[in-house]
N, C-alpha and C positions, 0 to 999 in steps of 0.2 A: 599664722597660716601654715608655715613650714614645720613648726613644732608639732602642730596637730597632725599634719601629714606624716611626720616622722613617727609619731606615736601609733597612728593607725597602721602604718606599714610594718612597724615593729610587731604589733599584735598579729598582723596577718602572717608574717614570717614565723613568729613563735607558734601560732595556731597550726601552721602546716607542719612544723617540726614536731610538735607534741602529738598531732594526729598520727604521723608516721611512727613516732616512738610508741604510742599506745597500741597501735595495730600490731607492731612487731612484738610488744610485750605480751599481748593477748595470745598471739601465735606461739611465742616461746612458752608461756604458761601452760597452754593446752598440750603442746607436744611434750613438755617436760613431765606434766602430770600423768599423761598416758604412758610415757616411757618408764617413769618410776613405778607406776602400778604394775606394768608388765614385768619389770625386773624383779619386784618383790614376789610376785606370783611365781615367777620362774624359779627363784631361790627356794620358795616354799615347796615346790614340787621336786626338788633335788633330794637325793638320798641323804638321810641324816644318821650319823654314827656317834652316839652319845658317850660311850665308855671306851672300851678297848678296840684296837684295830680289827680284831677278829670277831667282834660282836655282830649280831644279826642287825642289818640296816632297818631303819624305821622311816617311813614316809612322813614328812612334816605335814603334808596336806591332810593327813588323817588325824592329826592331834587336835584335842579339844581347844577351841578358841583361836585356831590358826587364822580363820577368816577375819575375825575381829582384830587380830594383831596386824594382819595385812592392811586392813582399812585404816587403822591408827597410824601405821608407818607411812602410808600413802598420804594421809591427811597432814601429818607433820612435815613431810617433804614438800607438799604443795604450799603449806603455810610459809616455810622457809624460802621457797622460790618466790612467793608473792611479796614477802618482805624485801627480798633482794631486788626484785623488779621495781618496788616502790622507791627504794633508794636510788636505783639507776635512773628512774624517770624524774626524780627530784633533781638529780645532778644534770640531767638533760634539760630540765626546765630552767635551772639557774644559768648554765652555760649557754643554752639556746637563747635565753633572754638577752644576755650580753652580746652574743653573736648577731642576733636579730637586730638589736639596736645599732650595732656597728655597721651592718650592711644596709640598714635603712638610712642611716646618716650618709653613707657612701653613695647610695642611690639618689637621695634627695639633693646632695651637694651640688652636682652640676646643674640640676634644674633650678635650684635656688640662685646659683651664680648667674645663670641665663636670665632669670627673672629680674635680678638686681641690675644686670647690664641693660636689659630692655627698659626698665624703669628709668635708669640713668640716661639712657639714649633718648627716651621720650621727653624727659625733663630738659635735657640739653637742647634737643631739637626745638622744643617749644620756646625756650629762651632765645635761640638764634632766630626763630621766625618772628617772635614778638618784638624784638628790638627794632628791626627796620620798619615793621608795621606801625609801631608807636611813633617812630620818627616821622613817617609819612603823615600820620594822623595829626600830629602836633603842628607840622608845617602847614598842612591844608587848613586846619582850624584857625591858625593865626592869619593866614592869607584871607580867609573868608570874613574874619572879624575886622580886618583893616579896611575901612572905606576909602582910604587914600592910597591904596596899593596901586602902583603903576604897572604898566605892561611889563617893564623890565623885572619888577619885583615878582610878578606872577610867573614870568619865564624862569627866573631863578628857582622858584619853588618847584616848578614842573621838572626842571633839570635835576634838582636834588632828589625829587621823587623817582625819577627815571633811574638814578644811580641805585636807589634802594631796591627798585624792581629788579635791576640787574643782579644785585646781591641775592635776592630771593630766588631768581632764576638759577643762579649758580648753585645755591644751596639745594634746591629741588633736584637739579641734575645729579649732584653728588649723592644725594639720598637715593635716587632712583638707580644710580650705578651700584651702590652698595646692595640694594635690594635685588638687582639683576644678578649680581655675582652670587648671592645667597641662594637664588632659586633658578638661575639660568645655567646655560652650558657655554663653555668656551670652545673656539675652533683652533685646535693646535696644528700648526704648520711650521716648516722650517723658516726661521727668520734670522737675518744677519743683524746681530745686535749692534755692531759698529755703524752700519749704514742707517739703522733705525735711529741711533743717537744723533747722527749727522742731520738726518731729515727733521728730527724734532727741534734741534737748535736752529736750523734754517727757517722753520716755520715761526719762530719767535721773533725774527728780524732784530736781533740784538746788535748793539754798536760793535764795530770791529775791535777786536782785542779783548772783548768782555769775557770770552770763553777760550780757554786753552785746551786743545785736544791732544791726546796721546793714544792713538789707535794704530797699532802696528800690524795687525793681521785680522783676517776674517774669523769671526766666531759665530758659528751657526747654532742657534738654540731652537728647541721645539716649544713654540709658544703661540698664544693668540696675539697677533700683531697689534691690533687696536688696544688691547688691554695692557700689554707691555709698553706700548707707546705712551699710554696714560701714566704708567709708573715713571718712565723716564721724564716725562713732562712735569710730573709732580715733584720729583727730586730736583730738577733744574730750577723750577719755579720757587721751590722752598729755599734753594741756595741763593737765588737772586733777591728774595724778600729779606733774608736775614744777613746780608752782607753790605758793606759800603758801596755806594753807587759806582765808583770807579775801580773797585777791586776786581780781581780776576777769578772766575769760576774754573776750577780744574776738573776736566773729565778724562778718565782713563778707562779704556776697554782692554782687558787682558783675559787670561784664562789658562787652563791646563787641558789635559786630555778629556776630562769629564764635565767640567763646568766653565762657563763664561762669567767674567766678573766686570761689573761697572762700578767705578769709584767716582763719586761726586763730592768735591770738597770746596769749601769757601771760607774766607776770612770773616771775622765778625765777633759779636759778643759771646758767641758760643752758647751751649746748653748746660745748665746747672746739673751737677751729678744726681741730685734727687729727682730731677725731671726725666732723665734718660730712660728709666724703666717704663715710663708712661707715655713716651713720645708717640707710640703707634696706637694709642687708645683713641676712640672716637670722641671728638669735640675737646680733646685735651690740648691745651696750649701752655707753653712755659710761662707766658704772661697770663696770670690767673684772672686779670680783669679784662674780659673780652670787649666790653663796651668802650673801654678807654684805650685799648691797644692801638698803637700807631701802625701796626702791621696788619693789613687786611687779611681776612681768612676766617674759616669756621672751625679749624682743627679737624677736618675730615680727610684732607688729602693724604696724609701719611697712613691713616687707618685704611683708606681705600687701597693705597699702594701695598700695604702689608697683606691685605686680604687677597689681592691679585697674585702676589708672589707666592703665598701659601698654596693657592690653587694650582700653581705651576710646579709645586714641589721644590721651590727655591728658598732662598734665605735673604733677609734684609736686616741690616744692623746699622748702628750709629755710634760713633765715638766723638767726643768733643772736649776741647781744652778751652775753658772760658777765656775770652779775650784773644784767642789765637785762631784755631782751625776746627771746623766741624766737618766730619767726613761720614757720608752714607755709602755703604757697600751693598751692592746687589749681586747675588749669585744665582745663576740659572743653569739647569741641566743642558748639556750640549747634545747635538744630534750625534748619535753613536753610529 
């Protein structure tokens, strides 16, 4: 599909270039032809002195065959200009074809990338939706086929189905959040990043000592409070998921004159080097087997966080040492 689009766009670009080139060639030919004819005629009307300096001048225009000579010279000059313009247009055709193909590829590339990302997103979303639905269907069919199923058995099936419904609800919410960010608007207001981090941690009701704070001063950023709160929640939740149960999550809010910085670090297995460049992609998980992963999630949280941070003109990055520490760094512009 995109090869055909590239070819068509190349032909369109080349057609426009050649149309412009031919129009200018026609204009140059006509102007040159008229100018050459006028010049030859002008020279023919000049005074001609054939022999000695003191001889009587003779007008060339009065000589026999002068008009025929003028037309021959004009025709020769026009032919030479025409040949020159032919070669020029041939060069324009060749170079224009290459340039048209280059710019066509350059124009199509982001569209192709967006199409591939959309196709991948649709495929991944379908997979994530199909998995819990398949689980629910299987459990319900087994319960219906079992004539000896007790009330407790049916209750267990319903509770399991309810868990799958919760998963689908969370997935739908995250997909809607991504869509809202792509098509909606954020409300930017002054937000104290340190206080927001504290409030987010309090809302999680974590065991005492699970999180270590290092917040030394107020750092006011210009942000959408709800959106940045979601980013903070995603980073903390991610740290909790991928760290041992009794390990400490370290949170540090600092900054300089222009930007505030949130550092979220945790101990754990870490992230492989080959996975780091893809960690913010939608549905990407370092554990490639989603269905067998022991860690719940859809691989949408960090993608959502990245999109929110980008809309705020900030930066988010990750470093990891397998078996040691994984650190996420969030940078946001401060209120000037």
